C-alpha positions in Angstrom: -27.4 55.5 114.1 -23.8 56.0 115.4 -20.9 55.1 113.2 -19.1 51.9 114.2 -15.4 51.9 114.5 -15.0 48.7 112.4 -17.2 45.9 111.2 -16.3 42.2 110.4 -18.2 40.7 107.5 -18.5 37.0 106.6 -21.0 34.8 104.9 -20.9 31.1 105.7 -21.4 30.3 102.0 -17.9 31.7 101.4 -16.6 28.5 103.0 -18.0 26.6 100.1 -15.5 28.2 97.7 -13.4 25.0 97.4 -12.2 23.7 94.1 -11.3 20.2 95.4 -9.7 18.6 98.5 -6.2 18.9 97.1 -6.4 22.4 95.8 -4.2 25.0 97.7 -7.0 27.5 98.0 -8.5 26.1 101.1 -11.4 27.9 102.9 -10.4 26.3 106.2 -8.3 29.5 106.6 -11.5 31.5 107.0 -12.6 29.4 109.8 -9.3 29.2 111.6 -8.7 32.9 111.4 -12.2 33.7 112.8 -11.6 31.2 115.6 -8.2 32.7 116.4 -9.7 36.2 116.7 -12.5 35.0 119.0 -10.1 33.1 121.2 -7.8 36.1 121.3 -10.6 38.4 122.6 -10.4 40.4 119.4 -13.9 39.5 118.0 -17.2 38.3 119.4 -19.0 35.8 117.3 -22.2 37.8 117.7 -20.6 40.8 116.0 -20.0 39.1 112.7 -22.2 40.6 110.0 -23.7 38.2 107.4 -24.1 40.0 104.1 -26.6 39.3 101.3 -25.1 37.4 98.4 -24.6 39.5 95.2 -27.4 39.5 92.7 -26.8 39.3 88.9 -26.9 43.1 88.5 -23.9 43.6 90.7 -21.9 40.8 89.2 -22.7 42.0 85.7 -21.3 45.4 86.4 -17.9 43.8 85.7 -18.5 40.4 84.2 -20.0 39.5 80.8 -23.4 38.0 80.7 -22.2 34.9 78.8 -19.5 34.3 81.4 -21.9 34.6 84.4 -24.3 32.2 82.6 -21.4 29.7 82.1 -20.5 29.9 85.8 -24.1 29.2 86.8 -24.4 26.2 84.5 -21.1 24.7 85.6 -22.2 25.1 89.2 -24.8 22.4 88.7 -24.3 19.0 90.3 -24.3 17.5 86.8 -23.5 20.2 84.2 -24.8 19.7 80.7 -22.5 18.4 78.0 -22.7 21.8 76.2 -21.6 23.6 79.4 -18.7 21.3 80.0 -17.6 21.6 76.3 -17.6 25.4 76.7 -15.7 25.4 80.1 -12.3 25.9 78.5 -13.4 29.1 76.8 -14.1 30.6 80.2 -10.9 29.3 82.0 -12.5 26.4 83.9 -10.5 23.4 82.7 -7.1 24.3 84.3 -5.7 22.8 87.5 -5.7 26.3 89.0 -9.3 27.2 88.4 -11.4 24.1 87.7 -15.2 24.4 87.9 -16.9 22.9 90.9 -20.5 22.3 92.2 -22.0 25.5 93.7 -19.2 27.8 92.6 -21.7 30.6 91.5 -23.4 30.6 94.9 -20.1 30.6 96.8 -18.7 33.3 94.6 -21.8 35.4 94.8 -21.6 35.3 98.6 -18.0 36.5 98.4 -19.0 39.4 96.1 -21.8 40.3 98.3 -19.5 40.5 101.3 -17.1 42.9 99.6 -19.8 45.1 98.3 -21.4 45.2 101.7 -18.1 46.1 103.3 -17.6 49.0 100.8 -21.2 50.2 101.1 -21.1 50.1 104.9 -18.1 52.4 105.0 -19.2 54.8 102.2 -22.7 55.1 103.7 -21.2 56.2 107.0 -22.3 53.2 109.1 -18.7 52.2 109.8 -15.3 53.8 109.4 -13.6 50.5 108.5 -14.6 47.1 107.3 -12.9 43.7 106.9 -14.1 41.0 104.6 -11.4 38.3 104.6 -13.1 36.0 102.1 -12.7 38.7 99.4 -9.8 39.8 97.4 -10.2 37.4 94.3 -8.2 39.8 92.2 -7.3 37.7 89.2 -10.7 37.2 87.7 -11.4 38.9 84.3 -14.8 40.0 82.9 -14.8 37.0 80.6 -12.8 34.3 82.3 -11.7 32.8 85.6 -8.1 32.4 86.4 -5.6 32.2 89.3 -8.1 30.6 91.7 -10.6 33.5 91.1 -14.1 33.3 89.6 -15.7 36.6 90.2 -13.6 39.7 90.9 -15.3 40.9 94.1 -12.7 43.7 94.6 -13.4 45.2 91.2 -17.2 44.8 91.6 -17.1 46.6 95.0 -15.0 49.4 93.6 -17.2 49.9 90.6 -20.3 49.9 92.9 -18.8 52.7 95.0 -17.4 54.6 92.1 -20.7 54.7 90.2 -22.9 55.3 93.2 -20.9 57.9 95.1 -18.6 59.3 92.5 -15.6 58.5 94.8 -11.9 58.4 94.1 -10.7 55.0 95.2 -7.2 53.9 95.9 -6.8 50.1 95.6 -3.7 48.7 97.4 -2.8 45.1 96.6 -0.2 43.5 98.8 -0.6 39.9 97.5 2.7 38.4 96.3 0.9 37.9 92.9 0.2 41.0 90.8 -3.4 42.2 91.1 -3.9 42.0 87.3 -7.7 41.6 87.1 -8.4 44.8 89.1 -5.7 46.7 87.3 -6.9 45.9 83.8 -10.5 46.5 84.7 -9.7 50.1 85.7 -6.7 50.7 83.4 -8.3 53.7 81.6 -10.2 55.0 84.6 -8.8 58.2 86.3 -11.1 57.7 89.3 -9.5 54.4 90.5 -5.8 54.2 91.3 -4.5 50.6 91.3 -1.4 49.9 93.3 0.3 46.5 93.5 3.5 45.3 95.3 4.4 41.8 94.4 7.1 39.4 93.3 8.2 40.3 89.8 6.2 38.8 86.9 9.5 37.6 85.4 9.3 34.6 87.7 5.7 34.4 89.1 2.1 34.2 87.9 0.5 36.1 86.3 3.6 37.4 84.5 2.5 41.1 84.6 2.7 44.0 86.9 5.8 45.8 85.6 6.8 49.3 86.3 5.9 50.5 82.8 2.2 49.5 83.3 0.9 52.9 84.3 -2.6 53.1 82.7 -3.9 54.3 79.4 -6.0 57.2 78.1 -7.7 59.1 81.0 -6.1 56.5 83.4 -2.5 57.3 82.6 -0.7 57.7 85.9 -3.5 56.0 87.9 -1.6 52.7 88.1 1.5 51.9 90.1 3.4 48.6 90.2 6.3 47.7 92.4 7.7 44.3 91.2 10.3 43.0 93.7 13.0 40.4 93.3 12.6 36.8 94.5 13.8 36.2 98.0 13.1 39.7 99.1 13.1 40.0 102.9 11.3 42.3 105.4 13.4 45.4 105.3 13.5 45.7 101.6 9.8 44.9 101.1 8.8 47.4 103.7 11.2 50.1 102.5 9.7 49.8 98.9 6.1 49.6 100.1 6.2 52.6 102.4 8.0 54.9 100.0 5.8 54.1 97.0 2.3 53.7 98.6 2.8 56.9 100.5 3.5 58.7 97.2 0.5 57.1 95.5 -1.8 58.3 98.2 -0.3 61.8 98.3 -0.6 62.2 94.6 -4.1 60.6 94.2 -5.9 62.0 97.3 -8.5 59.2 97.5 -11.9 59.3 99.1 -11.7 55.6 100.0 -9.0 53.0 100.4 -9.7 49.3 99.4 -6.8 47.0 100.3 -6.2 43.4 99.4 -4.2 41.4 102.0 -2.9 38.3 100.3 -0.3 36.9 102.7 1.7 34.7 100.3 5.0 36.7 100.4 5.8 34.9 103.6 8.8 32.6 103.6 6.6 29.6 104.5 4.2 30.1 101.6 4.6 27.2 99.0 3.5 29.2 95.9 6.1 32.1 95.8 9.8 32.7 96.2 9.8 35.5 98.8 11.4 35.4 102.2 9.4 37.8 104.4 8.2 37.1 107.9 5.1 38.0 109.8 6.6 41.5 110.4 5.4 42.8 107.1 1.8 41.6 107.9 2.0 43.6 111.1 3.3 46.8 109.6 1.5 47.0 106.2 -2.0 47.3 107.8 -0.6 50.0 110.1 0.7 51.9 107.1 -2.6 51.6 105.3 -4.6 52.7 108.3 -2.3 55.8 108.6 -3.0 56.6 105.0 -6.7 56.3 105.5 -6.6 58.5 108.6 -4.7 61.2 106.6 -6.5 61.1 103.3 -10.0 59.5 103.6 -11.2 60.4 107.0 -10.4 56.9 108.1 -12.5 55.1 105.4 -10.8 51.8 104.7 -12.1 48.5 103.4 -9.8 45.5 103.7 -10.1 42.2 101.8 -8.3 38.9 102.1 -6.7 37.2 99.0 -3.9 34.6 98.6 -2.1 32.8 101.3 -1.4 29.1 101.2 0.3 28.2 104.5 -3.1 27.9 106.1 -1.8 27.0 109.6 1.3 29.1 110.4 0.7 32.2 108.3 -2.8 33.0 107.2 -4.6 33.1 110.6 -2.0 35.3 112.1 -1.7 37.7 109.1 -5.4 38.2 108.6 -6.0 38.5 112.4 -3.4 41.3 112.4 -5.4 43.2 109.8 -8.5 43.2 112.0 -6.6 43.9 115.1 -5.1 46.9 113.4 -8.5 48.1 112.4 -9.9 48.0 115.9 -6.7 49.2 117.6 -6.1 45.9 119.5 -3.3 46.3 122.1 -1.2 43.5 120.5 -0.7 45.7 117.4 0.8 48.7 119.1 2.5 47.5 122.3 6.2 46.6 121.9 5.7 43.3 123.6 2.8 42.4 121.3 4.7 40.7 118.5 6.4 38.3 120.9 3.1 37.5 122.6 2.1 33.8 122.5 -0.7 32.5 120.4 -3.8 31.4 122.4 -3.2 27.9 123.7 -6.8 26.8 123.3 -6.7 27.8 119.6 -3.6 25.6 119.1 -5.2 22.7 121.0 -8.4 23.0 118.9 -6.6 22.8 115.6 -3.5 20.7 116.3 -5.0 17.4 115.0 -6.2 19.0 111.7 -2.9 20.8 111.3 -0.9 17.6 111.7 0.5 18.3 115.2 0.9 21.2 117.5 4.4 21.9 116.0 2.6 22.8 112.7 1.0 25.8 114.4 2.8 29.0 115.4 3.9 29.6 119.0 3.9 33.4 118.8 2.3 36.2 116.8 5.7 37.0 115.1 8.1 34.5 113.7 11.2 33.4 115.7 13.8 34.3 113.0 16.8 33.3 115.0 17.1 30.0 113.2 16.3 31.4 109.8 19.2 31.2 107.4 20.3 34.5 105.9 19.5 34.8 102.2 22.4 34.6 99.7 22.7 37.7 97.5 20.9 39.8 100.1 22.7 43.0 99.2 22.1 42.5 95.4 18.4 41.8 96.0 18.1 45.0 98.1 19.9 47.1 95.5 17.8 45.8 92.7 14.6 46.6 94.7 15.9 50.1 95.4 16.4 50.6 91.7 12.9 49.5 91.0 11.6 51.8 93.7 13.5 54.7 92.1 12.0 53.9 88.7 8.5 53.8 90.1 8.9 57.2 91.8 10.5 58.7 88.7 7.5 57.7 86.5 5.0 59.6 88.6 
């Protein structure tokens, strides 16, 4: 069977991953992104691969049996009193990560998609794979947190590491530190975890500092790049390119798994950064280049955070897939200024609250953006962080 250039993976049950109607983690973004890609002639609906949901054996490779059992019991339409009483122990009584009916089934579908993406690439059936419902990077073996129930990224990485003996570089570009994946592999020399994010001094989960570099055999296989609030494109990209290039050069991975949370955008309501769509155009290109140089092109991309579900997420995640397939929009100079498909905007205008709530072009019109105060100080602080990261290698 010939190797495919890239595969797009999505299970409809992933769209059931919804805590409540007011929660910021809204699966509508999966539907709108897929629709935008189809209407932009970047994806055919018949090309979407539906994976098998993960079984218990896969989930238990990372998560504790009592935790998985608790998730299952709290997934019932009417959980038992004992299950509800134990919910707090497993992190399911917070506003961030409350339990909901069917959460095990939805989470297992997400895990299955990420594992399928990784297996498809490592088995040689495809060079690249995108599973945008994945990237739930905050979940721990024994508790849910930060909107995350099962850590699909960690499960997929562990599956590939144990089956193929591969060296895996995990690149996390979410504005929140990829803590669950980091701590899972903190002592493992075969998995390098890289995370660029807003500093934990001001943002959940309060970790991801430069001194976090791994322990025991994993010392040096962990890199964190915490940036200052209100960081803009130039500074973010400068720090990202310099540090992730060095991580890949030093580690020499067999596979890259990347997480593409798009919540460092200025429009995102849950962070303090001031980046534009430019970073979501350029970061996938940088990661693709690293894969071409170090892994024979093998690259698995996952979704993640992103809470402006109309102006930001559909464009950002579409650009990941377009980069994977070499879509003209991602490499022509006129691409970023190209207009968004009119029929997509018409289809979603009412749900979004009006056509003006949807983006007009692939990149942001930044002419009217106010320049950030203290820009030079922010950039200098980020350069000092970058220098500290590189000095610790």
